[in-house]
C-alpha positions in Angstrom: 0.0 0.0 0.0 1.2 3.5 -0.9 0.9 6.0 2.1 -1.2 9.0 1.2 0.6 12.2 0.1 -2.0 14.6 1.4 -3.2 15.7 -2.1 -6.3 13.6 -1.8 -7.1 15.3 1.5 -6.4 18.7 0.0 -8.6 18.0 -3.0 -11.5 16.8 -0.6 -11.2 19.8 1.5 -10.5 22.6 -1.0 -11.4 21.1 -4.3 -9.4 20.0 -7.3 -8.6 23.4 -8.7 -7.4 24.7 -5.4 -5.4 21.5 -4.8 -3.6 21.8 -8.1 -2.9 25.6 -7.5 -1.4 24.7 -4.2 0.7 22.0 -5.7 2.0 24.3 -8.5 2.7 27.1 -5.9 4.7 24.6 -3.8 6.7 23.4 -6.8 7.5 26.8 -7.8 8.8 27.9 -4.4 10.8 24.7 -4.3 12.3 25.5 -7.7 13.3 29.0 -6.6 14.8 27.8 -3.3 16.8 25.2 -5.3 17.8 27.7 -7.8 19.0 30.1 -5.2 20.8 27.4 -3.3 22.7 26.4 -6.5 23.4 30.1 -7.3 25.0 30.8 -4.0 27.0 27.5 -4.3 28.3 28.6 -7.6 29.2 31.9 -6.1 31.0 30.1 -3.3 32.9 28.0 -5.8 33.9 31.2 -7.6 35.6 32.4 -4.4 33.0 34.7 -2.9 33.3 34.7 0.9 29.8 36.0 1.4 28.4 32.9 -0.3 30.5 30.7 2.1 28.9 32.5 5.1 25.4 32.1 3.6 25.8 28.5 2.9 27.1 28.0 6.4 24.2 29.8 8.1 21.5 28.3 6.1 23.1 24.8 6.6 23.2 25.3 10.3 19.6 26.4 10.5 18.6 23.3 8.6 20.6 21.2 10.9 19.0 22.9 14.0 15.5 22.0 12.5 16.6 18.4 12.3 18.3 18.1 15.6 15.8 20.2 17.6 12.9 18.2 16.2 11.4 21.4 14.7 10.3 19.5 11.6 7.0 17.9 11.3 8.3 14.3 11.4 7.6 11.9 14.1 5.3 9.2 12.7 8.1 7.4 10.8 10.3 4.6 12.3 13.6 5.6 13.9 15.8 4.2 11.0 13.8 6.3 8.5 14.7 9.4 10.6 18.3 8.6 10.4 18.2 8.2 6.7 16.2 11.3 6.4 18.8 13.3 8.5 21.7 12.1 6.2 21.6 14.9 3.8 21.7 17.6 6.7 24.6 15.7 8.4 26.6 15.6 5.0 25.8 19.3 4.4 27.3 20.1 7.9 30.3 17.8 7.2 30.8 19.7 3.9 31.1 23.1 5.8 34.3 21.9 7.6 36.5 22.0 4.5 35.3 25.4 3.5 37.1 26.8 6.7 40.3 24.8 6.6 43.5 26.7 6.0 43.9 25.3 2.6 40.6 26.9 1.6 42.1 30.4 2.0 43.7 30.2 -1.4 40.1 30.2 -2.8 38.7 32.9 -0.7 40.9 35.9 -0.8 40.6 38.7 1.7 40.3 41.4 -1.0 37.3 41.2 -3.3 38.0 40.0 -6.8 37.6 42.3 -9.8 35.8 40.8 -12.7 36.4 42.1 -16.2 
């Protein structure tokens, strides 16, 4: 059996049109967030220190949501919570190399001028 996604409940509550509208809005917001995340990651890769700070802060906030239980999980088995937390833990581990001494070569203290 496939667990419900909530779409059936939303359709029953608000109607088919409103459910589809909500689904499209959610997909659009997710696409914008993902695009923003990738843009900031590309800027960090280009050596922008501000992008490194943004990725660190946003990653820390996501990790706090996971650790603090501020998400809406709680009905899944414990092993699924561990698997679900894996991306947040990997993101936290990826922050460490961004601040190692070897990374200073990629993040100069003076802003780069682009031509």
